[in-house]
Chimera marker file (.cmm) of the C-alpha trace (Angstrom):
<marker_set name="trace">
<marker id="1" x="98.534" y="261.964" z="-25.714" r="1" g="1" b="0" radius="0.5"/>
<marker id="2" x="101.589" y="260.237" z="-27.176" r="1" g="1" b="0" radius="0.5"/>
<marker id="3" x="103.548" y="260.828" z="-30.354" r="1" g="1" b="0" radius="0.5"/>
<marker id="4" x="101.722" y="258.434" z="-32.617" r="1" g="1" b="0" radius="0.5"/>
<marker id="5" x="101.902" y="260.839" z="-35.543" r="1" g="1" b="0" radius="0.5"/>
<marker id="6" x="105.701" y="260.655" z="-35.369" r="1" g="1" b="0" radius="0.5"/>
<marker id="7" x="106.289" y="257.145" z="-34.078" r="1" g="1" b="0" radius="0.5"/>
<marker id="8" x="104.644" y="254.222" z="-35.845" r="1" g="1" b="0" radius="0.5"/>
<marker id="9" x="106.340" y="250.990" z="-34.887" r="1" g="1" b="0" radius="0.5"/>
<marker id="10" x="105.248" y="247.684" z="-36.311" r="1" g="1" b="0" radius="0.5"/>
<marker id="11" x="106.498" y="244.497" z="-34.687" r="1" g="1" b="0" radius="0.5"/>
<marker id="12" x="106.121" y="241.262" z="-36.594" r="1" g="1" b="0" radius="0.5"/>
<marker id="13" x="106.875" y="237.617" z="-36.162" r="1" g="1" b="0" radius="0.5"/>
<marker id="14" x="105.828" y="234.609" z="-38.153" r="1" g="1" b="0" radius="0.5"/>
<marker id="15" x="102.842" y="232.954" z="-36.515" r="1" g="1" b="0" radius="0.5"/>
<marker id="16" x="104.425" y="229.579" z="-37.191" r="1" g="1" b="0" radius="0.5"/>
<marker id="17" x="107.446" y="230.481" z="-35.020" r="1" g="1" b="0" radius="0.5"/>
<marker id="18" x="105.719" y="232.112" z="-32.057" r="1" g="1" b="0" radius="0.5"/>
<marker id="19" x="106.000" y="229.107" z="-29.723" r="1" g="1" b="0" radius="0.5"/>
<marker id="20" x="109.123" y="227.348" z="-30.996" r="1" g="1" b="0" radius="0.5"/>
<marker id="21" x="112.869" y="227.802" z="-30.636" r="1" g="1" b="0" radius="0.5"/>
<marker id="22" x="114.458" y="229.712" z="-33.500" r="1" g="1" b="0" radius="0.5"/>
<marker id="23" x="115.778" y="227.070" z="-35.860" r="1" g="1" b="0" radius="0.5"/>
<marker id="24" x="115.810" y="229.275" z="-38.931" r="1" g="1" b="0" radius="0.5"/>
<marker id="25" x="113.162" y="229.819" z="-41.590" r="1" g="1" b="0" radius="0.5"/>
<marker id="26" x="111.033" y="226.927" z="-42.757" r="1" g="1" b="0" radius="0.5"/>
<marker id="27" x="108.658" y="226.735" z="-45.742" r="1" g="1" b="0" radius="0.5"/>
<marker id="28" x="105.794" y="227.390" z="-43.302" r="1" g="1" b="0" radius="0.5"/>
<marker id="29" x="107.436" y="230.669" z="-42.255" r="1" g="1" b="0" radius="0.5"/>
<marker id="30" x="107.494" y="231.918" z="-45.829" r="1" g="1" b="0" radius="0.5"/>
<marker id="31" x="103.824" y="231.136" z="-46.436" r="1" g="1" b="0" radius="0.5"/>
<marker id="32" x="102.761" y="231.915" z="-42.854" r="1" g="1" b="0" radius="0.5"/>
<marker id="33" x="101.041" y="234.896" z="-41.404" r="1" g="1" b="0" radius="0.5"/>
<marker id="34" x="102.611" y="237.625" z="-39.291" r="1" g="1" b="0" radius="0.5"/>
<marker id="35" x="101.280" y="238.926" z="-35.981" r="1" g="1" b="0" radius="0.5"/>
<marker id="36" x="101.561" y="242.720" z="-35.884" r="1" g="1" b="0" radius="0.5"/>
<marker id="37" x="100.933" y="245.540" z="-33.440" r="1" g="1" b="0" radius="0.5"/>
<marker id="38" x="101.052" y="249.330" z="-33.464" r="1" g="1" b="0" radius="0.5"/>
<marker id="39" x="102.854" y="251.097" z="-30.649" r="1" g="1" b="0" radius="0.5"/>
<marker id="40" x="102.962" y="254.636" z="-29.253" r="1" g="1" b="0" radius="0.5"/>
<marker id="41" x="105.351" y="256.609" z="-27.043" r="1" g="1" b="0" radius="0.5"/>
<marker id="42" x="103.762" y="257.484" z="-23.698" r="1" g="1" b="0" radius="0.5"/>
<marker id="43" x="105.716" y="259.003" z="-20.808" r="1" g="1" b="0" radius="0.5"/>
<marker id="44" x="108.984" y="258.055" z="-22.511" r="1" g="1" b="0" radius="0.5"/>
<marker id="45" x="107.939" y="254.389" z="-22.816" r="1" g="1" b="0" radius="0.5"/>
<marker id="46" x="106.855" y="252.347" z="-25.830" r="1" g="1" b="0" radius="0.5"/>
<marker id="47" x="103.311" y="251.109" z="-25.214" r="1" g="1" b="0" radius="0.5"/>
<marker id="48" x="100.865" y="249.139" z="-27.378" r="1" g="1" b="0" radius="0.5"/>
<marker id="49" x="97.992" y="251.074" z="-28.941" r="1" g="1" b="0" radius="0.5"/>
<marker id="50" x="94.654" y="250.189" z="-27.354" r="1" g="1" b="0" radius="0.5"/>
<marker id="51" x="91.276" y="249.652" z="-29.019" r="1" g="1" b="0" radius="0.5"/>
<marker id="52" x="88.590" y="251.267" z="-26.894" r="1" g="1" b="0" radius="0.5"/>
<marker id="53" x="86.720" y="248.549" z="-24.999" r="1" g="1" b="0" radius="0.5"/>
<marker id="54" x="88.818" y="245.724" z="-26.476" r="1" g="1" b="0" radius="0.5"/>
<marker id="55" x="92.390" y="246.066" z="-25.196" r="1" g="1" b="0" radius="0.5"/>
<marker id="56" x="95.656" y="245.946" z="-27.104" r="1" g="1" b="0" radius="0.5"/>
<marker id="57" x="95.570" y="246.130" z="-30.900" r="1" g="1" b="0" radius="0.5"/>
<marker id="58" x="96.973" y="243.056" z="-32.630" r="1" g="1" b="0" radius="0.5"/>
<marker id="59" x="96.317" y="241.991" z="-36.187" r="1" g="1" b="0" radius="0.5"/>
<marker id="60" x="97.639" y="239.570" z="-38.760" r="1" g="1" b="0" radius="0.5"/>
<marker id="61" x="98.985" y="239.955" z="-42.301" r="1" g="1" b="0" radius="0.5"/>
<marker id="62" x="99.829" y="237.388" z="-44.945" r="1" g="1" b="0" radius="0.5"/>
<marker id="63" x="98.164" y="234.115" z="-45.735" r="1" g="1" b="0" radius="0.5"/>
<marker id="64" x="97.853" y="231.427" z="-48.347" r="1" g="1" b="0" radius="0.5"/>
<marker id="65" x="96.234" y="231.264" z="-51.781" r="1" g="1" b="0" radius="0.5"/>
<marker id="66" x="92.687" y="230.944" z="-50.458" r="1" g="1" b="0" radius="0.5"/>
<marker id="67" x="92.819" y="232.850" z="-47.141" r="1" g="1" b="0" radius="0.5"/>
<marker id="68" x="94.618" y="235.913" z="-45.807" r="1" g="1" b="0" radius="0.5"/>
<marker id="69" x="94.529" y="239.022" z="-43.708" r="1" g="1" b="0" radius="0.5"/>
<marker id="70" x="95.961" y="242.512" z="-43.933" r="1" g="1" b="0" radius="0.5"/>
<marker id="71" x="95.613" y="246.126" z="-42.841" r="1" g="1" b="0" radius="0.5"/>
<marker id="72" x="95.693" y="249.590" z="-44.312" r="1" g="1" b="0" radius="0.5"/>
<marker id="73" x="95.787" y="253.173" z="-43.107" r="1" g="1" b="0" radius="0.5"/>
<marker id="74" x="93.703" y="255.812" z="-44.810" r="1" g="1" b="0" radius="0.5"/>
<marker id="75" x="91.656" y="258.928" z="-44.185" r="1" g="1" b="0" radius="0.5"/>
<marker id="76" x="87.896" y="258.620" z="-43.536" r="1" g="1" b="0" radius="0.5"/>
<marker id="77" x="85.844" y="261.813" z="-43.368" r="1" g="1" b="0" radius="0.5"/>
<marker id="78" x="89.035" y="263.816" z="-42.797" r="1" g="1" b="0" radius="0.5"/>
<marker id="79" x="90.202" y="261.614" z="-39.894" r="1" g="1" b="0" radius="0.5"/>
<marker id="80" x="92.951" y="258.977" z="-39.883" r="1" g="1" b="0" radius="0.5"/>
<marker id="81" x="91.550" y="255.454" z="-40.049" r="1" g="1" b="0" radius="0.5"/>
<marker id="82" x="92.782" y="251.865" z="-39.910" r="1" g="1" b="0" radius="0.5"/>
<marker id="83" x="91.146" y="249.038" z="-41.857" r="1" g="1" b="0" radius="0.5"/>
<marker id="84" x="91.693" y="245.367" z="-41.018" r="1" g="1" b="0" radius="0.5"/>
<marker id="85" x="90.945" y="242.931" z="-43.857" r="1" g="1" b="0" radius="0.5"/>
<marker id="86" x="90.055" y="239.243" z="-43.749" r="1" g="1" b="0" radius="0.5"/>
<marker id="87" x="89.908" y="237.562" z="-47.155" r="1" g="1" b="0" radius="0.5"/>
<marker id="88" x="88.903" y="234.024" z="-48.076" r="1" g="1" b="0" radius="0.5"/>
<marker id="89" x="87.563" y="232.134" z="-51.050" r="1" g="1" b="0" radius="0.5"/>
<marker id="90" x="83.930" y="231.509" z="-50.216" r="1" g="1" b="0" radius="0.5"/>
<marker id="91" x="83.593" y="229.360" z="-53.342" r="1" g="1" b="0" radius="0.5"/>
<marker id="92" x="85.956" y="228.522" z="-56.187" r="1" g="1" b="0" radius="0.5"/>
<marker id="93" x="84.503" y="231.552" z="-57.998" r="1" g="1" b="0" radius="0.5"/>
<marker id="94" x="84.148" y="234.243" z="-55.273" r="1" g="1" b="0" radius="0.5"/>
<marker id="95" x="86.309" y="236.046" z="-52.702" r="1" g="1" b="0" radius="0.5"/>
<marker id="96" x="84.621" y="236.975" z="-49.438" r="1" g="1" b="0" radius="0.5"/>
<marker id="97" x="86.165" y="240.143" z="-47.954" r="1" g="1" b="0" radius="0.5"/>
<marker id="98" x="85.483" y="241.381" z="-44.419" r="1" g="1" b="0" radius="0.5"/>
<marker id="99" x="86.707" y="244.884" z="-43.537" r="1" g="1" b="0" radius="0.5"/>
<marker id="100" x="86.728" y="246.123" z="-39.930" r="1" g="1" b="0" radius="0.5"/>
<marker id="101" x="86.928" y="249.925" z="-39.762" r="1" g="1" b="0" radius="0.5"/>
<marker id="102" x="88.653" y="251.796" z="-36.894" r="1" g="1" b="0" radius="0.5"/>
<marker id="103" x="89.013" y="255.559" z="-36.340" r="1" g="1" b="0" radius="0.5"/>
<marker id="104" x="91.740" y="257.208" z="-34.264" r="1" g="1" b="0" radius="0.5"/>
<marker id="105" x="90.637" y="259.128" z="-31.176" r="1" g="1" b="0" radius="0.5"/>
<marker id="106" x="93.861" y="260.634" z="-29.851" r="1" g="1" b="0" radius="0.5"/>
<marker id="107" x="96.197" y="257.694" z="-29.302" r="1" g="1" b="0" radius="0.5"/>
<marker id="108" x="93.432" y="255.064" z="-29.144" r="1" g="1" b="0" radius="0.5"/>
<marker id="109" x="91.416" y="253.315" z="-31.834" r="1" g="1" b="0" radius="0.5"/>
<marker id="110" x="87.634" y="253.288" z="-31.805" r="1" g="1" b="0" radius="0.5"/>
<marker id="111" x="85.933" y="250.333" z="-33.530" r="1" g="1" b="0" radius="0.5"/>
<marker id="112" x="83.557" y="251.323" z="-36.289" r="1" g="1" b="0" radius="0.5"/>
<marker id="113" x="81.492" y="249.438" z="-38.801" r="1" g="1" b="0" radius="0.5"/>
<marker id="114" x="82.300" y="246.076" z="-40.330" r="1" g="1" b="0" radius="0.5"/>
<marker id="115" x="81.611" y="245.748" z="-44.047" r="1" g="1" b="0" radius="0.5"/>
<marker id="116" x="81.432" y="242.709" z="-46.307" r="1" g="1" b="0" radius="0.5"/>
<marker id="117" x="82.170" y="242.430" z="-49.997" r="1" g="1" b="0" radius="0.5"/>
<marker id="118" x="82.221" y="239.656" z="-52.563" r="1" g="1" b="0" radius="0.5"/>
<marker id="119" x="84.469" y="239.727" z="-55.640" r="1" g="1" b="0" radius="0.5"/>
<marker id="120" x="84.973" y="237.270" z="-58.478" r="1" g="1" b="0" radius="0.5"/>
<marker id="121" x="88.098" y="235.099" z="-58.364" r="1" g="1" b="0" radius="0.5"/>
<marker id="122" x="90.422" y="235.746" z="-61.304" r="1" g="1" b="0" radius="0.5"/>
<marker id="123" x="91.799" y="232.667" z="-63.101" r="1" g="1" b="0" radius="0.5"/>
<marker id="124" x="95.412" y="233.171" z="-61.968" r="1" g="1" b="0" radius="0.5"/>
<marker id="125" x="97.504" y="231.505" z="-59.249" r="1" g="1" b="0" radius="0.5"/>
<marker id="126" x="97.419" y="234.659" z="-57.075" r="1" g="1" b="0" radius="0.5"/>
<marker id="127" x="94.764" y="237.284" z="-57.754" r="1" g="1" b="0" radius="0.5"/>
<marker id="128" x="96.487" y="240.694" z="-58.079" r="1" g="1" b="0" radius="0.5"/>
<marker id="129" x="93.200" y="242.535" z="-57.473" r="1" g="1" b="0" radius="0.5"/>
<marker id="130" x="93.233" y="241.426" z="-53.824" r="1" g="1" b="0" radius="0.5"/>
<marker id="131" x="97.007" y="241.244" z="-53.168" r="1" g="1" b="0" radius="0.5"/>
<marker id="132" x="96.987" y="244.473" z="-51.127" r="1" g="1" b="0" radius="0.5"/>
<marker id="133" x="94.462" y="242.886" z="-48.724" r="1" g="1" b="0" radius="0.5"/>
<marker id="134" x="97.175" y="240.419" z="-47.578" r="1" g="1" b="0" radius="0.5"/>
<marker id="135" x="99.634" y="243.202" z="-46.622" r="1" g="1" b="0" radius="0.5"/>
<marker id="136" x="100.058" y="246.129" z="-44.239" r="1" g="1" b="0" radius="0.5"/>
<marker id="137" x="100.081" y="249.440" z="-46.072" r="1" g="1" b="0" radius="0.5"/>
<marker id="138" x="100.301" y="252.663" z="-44.083" r="1" g="1" b="0" radius="0.5"/>
<marker id="139" x="101.801" y="255.600" z="-45.918" r="1" g="1" b="0" radius="0.5"/>
<marker id="140" x="105.345" y="254.637" z="-46.862" r="1" g="1" b="0" radius="0.5"/>
<marker id="141" x="105.217" y="251.539" z="-44.608" r="1" g="1" b="0" radius="0.5"/>
<marker id="142" x="104.532" y="248.339" z="-46.541" r="1" g="1" b="0" radius="0.5"/>
<marker id="143" x="104.816" y="244.894" z="-45.013" r="1" g="1" b="0" radius="0.5"/>
<marker id="144" x="103.975" y="241.680" z="-46.815" r="1" g="1" b="0" radius="0.5"/>
<link id1="1" id2="2" r="1" g="1" b="0" radius="0.2"/>
<link id1="2" id2="3" r="1" g="1" b="0" radius="0.2"/>
<link id1="3" id2="4" r="1" g="1" b="0" radius="0.2"/>
<link id1="4" id2="5" r="1" g="1" b="0" radius="0.2"/>
<link id1="5" id2="6" r="1" g="1" b="0" radius="0.2"/>
<link id1="6" id2="7" r="1" g="1" b="0" radius="0.2"/>
<link id1="7" id2="8" r="1" g="1" b="0" radius="0.2"/>
<link id1="8" id2="9" r="1" g="1" b="0" radius="0.2"/>
<link id1="9" id2="10" r="1" g="1" b="0" radius="0.2"/>
<link id1="10" id2="11" r="1" g="1" b="0" radius="0.2"/>
<link id1="11" id2="12" r="1" g="1" b="0" radius="0.2"/>
<link id1="12" id2="13" r="1" g="1" b="0" radius="0.2"/>
<link id1="13" id2="14" r="1" g="1" b="0" radius="0.2"/>
<link id1="14" id2="15" r="1" g="1" b="0" radius="0.2"/>
<link id1="15" id2="16" r="1" g="1" b="0" radius="0.2"/>
<link id1="16" id2="17" r="1" g="1" b="0" radius="0.2"/>
<link id1="17" id2="18" r="1" g="1" b="0" radius="0.2"/>
<link id1="18" id2="19" r="1" g="1" b="0" radius="0.2"/>
<link id1="19" id2="20" r="1" g="1" b="0" radius="0.2"/>
<link id1="20" id2="21" r="1" g="1" b="0" radius="0.2"/>
<link id1="21" id2="22" r="1" g="1" b="0" radius="0.2"/>
<link id1="22" id2="23" r="1" g="1" b="0" radius="0.2"/>
<link id1="23" id2="24" r="1" g="1" b="0" radius="0.2"/>
<link id1="24" id2="25" r="1" g="1" b="0" radius="0.2"/>
<link id1="25" id2="26" r="1" g="1" b="0" radius="0.2"/>
<link id1="26" id2="27" r="1" g="1" b="0" radius="0.2"/>
<link id1="27" id2="28" r="1" g="1" b="0" radius="0.2"/>
<link id1="28" id2="29" r="1" g="1" b="0" radius="0.2"/>
<link id1="29" id2="30" r="1" g="1" b="0" radius="0.2"/>
<link id1="30" id2="31" r="1" g="1" b="0" radius="0.2"/>
<link id1="31" id2="32" r="1" g="1" b="0" radius="0.2"/>
<link id1="32" id2="33" r="1" g="1" b="0" radius="0.2"/>
<link id1="33" id2="34" r="1" g="1" b="0" radius="0.2"/>
<link id1="34" id2="35" r="1" g="1" b="0" radius="0.2"/>
<link id1="35" id2="36" r="1" g="1" b="0" radius="0.2"/>
<link id1="36" id2="37" r="1" g="1" b="0" radius="0.2"/>
<link id1="37" id2="38" r="1" g="1" b="0" radius="0.2"/>
<link id1="38" id2="39" r="1" g="1" b="0" radius="0.2"/>
<link id1="39" id2="40" r="1" g="1" b="0" radius="0.2"/>
<link id1="40" id2="41" r="1" g="1" b="0" radius="0.2"/>
<link id1="41" id2="42" r="1" g="1" b="0" radius="0.2"/>
<link id1="42" id2="43" r="1" g="1" b="0" radius="0.2"/>
<link id1="43" id2="44" r="1" g="1" b="0" radius="0.2"/>
<link id1="44" id2="45" r="1" g="1" b="0" radius="0.2"/>
<link id1="45" id2="46" r="1" g="1" b="0" radius="0.2"/>
<link id1="46" id2="47" r="1" g="1" b="0" radius="0.2"/>
<link id1="47" id2="48" r="1" g="1" b="0" radius="0.2"/>
<link id1="48" id2="49" r="1" g="1" b="0" radius="0.2"/>
<link id1="49" id2="50" r="1" g="1" b="0" radius="0.2"/>
<link id1="50" id2="51" r="1" g="1" b="0" radius="0.2"/>
<link id1="51" id2="52" r="1" g="1" b="0" radius="0.2"/>
<link id1="52" id2="53" r="1" g="1" b="0" radius="0.2"/>
<link id1="53" id2="54" r="1" g="1" b="0" radius="0.2"/>
<link id1="54" id2="55" r="1" g="1" b="0" radius="0.2"/>
<link id1="55" id2="56" r="1" g="1" b="0" radius="0.2"/>
<link id1="56" id2="57" r="1" g="1" b="0" radius="0.2"/>
<link id1="57" id2="58" r="1" g="1" b="0" radius="0.2"/>
<link id1="58" id2="59" r="1" g="1" b="0" radius="0.2"/>
<link id1="59" id2="60" r="1" g="1" b="0" radius="0.2"/>
<link id1="60" id2="61" r="1" g="1" b="0" radius="0.2"/>
<link id1="61" id2="62" r="1" g="1" b="0" radius="0.2"/>
<link id1="62" id2="63" r="1" g="1" b="0" radius="0.2"/>
<link id1="63" id2="64" r="1" g="1" b="0" radius="0.2"/>
<link id1="64" id2="65" r="1" g="1" b="0" radius="0.2"/>
<link id1="65" id2="66" r="1" g="1" b="0" radius="0.2"/>
<link id1="66" id2="67" r="1" g="1" b="0" radius="0.2"/>
<link id1="67" id2="68" r="1" g="1" b="0" radius="0.2"/>
<link id1="68" id2="69" r="1" g="1" b="0" radius="0.2"/>
<link id1="69" id2="70" r="1" g="1" b="0" radius="0.2"/>
<link id1="70" id2="71" r="1" g="1" b="0" radius="0.2"/>
<link id1="71" id2="72" r="1" g="1" b="0" radius="0.2"/>
<link id1="72" id2="73" r="1" g="1" b="0" radius="0.2"/>
<link id1="73" id2="74" r="1" g="1" b="0" radius="0.2"/>
<link id1="74" id2="75" r="1" g="1" b="0" radius="0.2"/>
<link id1="75" id2="76" r="1" g="1" b="0" radius="0.2"/>
<link id1="76" id2="77" r="1" g="1" b="0" radius="0.2"/>
<link id1="77" id2="78" r="1" g="1" b="0" radius="0.2"/>
<link id1="78" id2="79" r="1" g="1" b="0" radius="0.2"/>
<link id1="79" id2="80" r="1" g="1" b="0" radius="0.2"/>
<link id1="80" id2="81" r="1" g="1" b="0" radius="0.2"/>
<link id1="81" id2="82" r="1" g="1" b="0" radius="0.2"/>
<link id1="82" id2="83" r="1" g="1" b="0" radius="0.2"/>
<link id1="83" id2="84" r="1" g="1" b="0" radius="0.2"/>
<link id1="84" id2="85" r="1" g="1" b="0" radius="0.2"/>
<link id1="85" id2="86" r="1" g="1" b="0" radius="0.2"/>
<link id1="86" id2="87" r="1" g="1" b="0" radius="0.2"/>
<link id1="87" id2="88" r="1" g="1" b="0" radius="0.2"/>
<link id1="88" id2="89" r="1" g="1" b="0" radius="0.2"/>
<link id1="89" id2="90" r="1" g="1" b="0" radius="0.2"/>
<link id1="90" id2="91" r="1" g="1" b="0" radius="0.2"/>
<link id1="91" id2="92" r="1" g="1" b="0" radius="0.2"/>
<link id1="92" id2="93" r="1" g="1" b="0" radius="0.2"/>
<link id1="93" id2="94" r="1" g="1" b="0" radius="0.2"/>
<link id1="94" id2="95" r="1" g="1" b="0" radius="0.2"/>
<link id1="95" id2="96" r="1" g="1" b="0" radius="0.2"/>
<link id1="96" id2="97" r="1" g="1" b="0" radius="0.2"/>
<link id1="97" id2="98" r="1" g="1" b="0" radius="0.2"/>
<link id1="98" id2="99" r="1" g="1" b="0" radius="0.2"/>
<link id1="99" id2="100" r="1" g="1" b="0" radius="0.2"/>
<link id1="100" id2="101" r="1" g="1" b="0" radius="0.2"/>
<link id1="101" id2="102" r="1" g="1" b="0" radius="0.2"/>
<link id1="102" id2="103" r="1" g="1" b="0" radius="0.2"/>
<link id1="103" id2="104" r="1" g="1" b="0" radius="0.2"/>
<link id1="104" id2="105" r="1" g="1" b="0" radius="0.2"/>
<link id1="105" id2="106" r="1" g="1" b="0" radius="0.2"/>
<link id1="106" id2="107" r="1" g="1" b="0" radius="0.2"/>
<link id1="107" id2="108" r="1" g="1" b="0" radius="0.2"/>
<link id1="108" id2="109" r="1" g="1" b="0" radius="0.2"/>
<link id1="109" id2="110" r="1" g="1" b="0" radius="0.2"/>
<link id1="110" id2="111" r="1" g="1" b="0" radius="0.2"/>
<link id1="111" id2="112" r="1" g="1" b="0" radius="0.2"/>
<link id1="112" id2="113" r="1" g="1" b="0" radius="0.2"/>
<link id1="113" id2="114" r="1" g="1" b="0" radius="0.2"/>
<link id1="114" id2="115" r="1" g="1" b="0" radius="0.2"/>
<link id1="115" id2="116" r="1" g="1" b="0" radius="0.2"/>
<link id1="116" id2="117" r="1" g="1" b="0" radius="0.2"/>
<link id1="117" id2="118" r="1" g="1" b="0" radius="0.2"/>
<link id1="118" id2="119" r="1" g="1" b="0" radius="0.2"/>
<link id1="119" id2="120" r="1" g="1" b="0" radius="0.2"/>
<link id1="120" id2="121" r="1" g="1" b="0" radius="0.2"/>
<link id1="121" id2="122" r="1" g="1" b="0" radius="0.2"/>
<link id1="122" id2="123" r="1" g="1" b="0" radius="0.2"/>
<link id1="123" id2="124" r="1" g="1" b="0" radius="0.2"/>
<link id1="124" id2="125" r="1" g="1" b="0" radius="0.2"/>
<link id1="125" id2="126" r="1" g="1" b="0" radius="0.2"/>
<link id1="126" id2="127" r="1" g="1" b="0" radius="0.2"/>
<link id1="127" id2="128" r="1" g="1" b="0" radius="0.2"/>
<link id1="128" id2="129" r="1" g="1" b="0" radius="0.2"/>
<link id1="129" id2="130" r="1" g="1" b="0" radius="0.2"/>
<link id1="130" id2="131" r="1" g="1" b="0" radius="0.2"/>
<link id1="131" id2="132" r="1" g="1" b="0" radius="0.2"/>
<link id1="132" id2="133" r="1" g="1" b="0" radius="0.2"/>
<link id1="133" id2="134" r="1" g="1" b="0" radius="0.2"/>
<link id1="134" id2="135" r="1" g="1" b="0" radius="0.2"/>
<link id1="135" id2="136" r="1" g="1" b="0" radius="0.2"/>
<link id1="136" id2="137" r="1" g="1" b="0" radius="0.2"/>
<link id1="137" id2="138" r="1" g="1" b="0" radius="0.2"/>
<link id1="138" id2="139" r="1" g="1" b="0" radius="0.2"/>
<link id1="139" id2="140" r="1" g="1" b="0" radius="0.2"/>
<link id1="140" id2="141" r="1" g="1" b="0" radius="0.2"/>
<link id1="141" id2="142" r="1" g="1" b="0" radius="0.2"/>
<link id1="142" id2="143" r="1" g="1" b="0" radius="0.2"/>
<link id1="143" id2="144" r="1" g="1" b="0" radius="0.2"/>
</marker_set>
């Protein structure tokens, strides 16, 4: 088993810049999403965390006013857990929220249930009640 409890590296890049030469930030970079991964130390090497039966863990954070994704770390039944969120406006009046639950088993993630929720859209440009669902929040690590 690696040192995941001590080493939690998050690598991010704007999805709009993944396949282009670096020419500096563009408006799309600011509003774009970020591809993230969680890494572990194994045998003195940095390796990507694996999801049992699915391969390397990658997820996205960020989004636009009507669609976004994020992640959060928490405890579920006394065990560390990771939640991946996908948020979109299903109508002009409702948010549709999909949450994929993962539990840690040593240095690997085990997929759990997927839950769905619907919330009313608040009449503001960006709804603060769902803002955290567009970010990565794990302990003191916050990435928007």
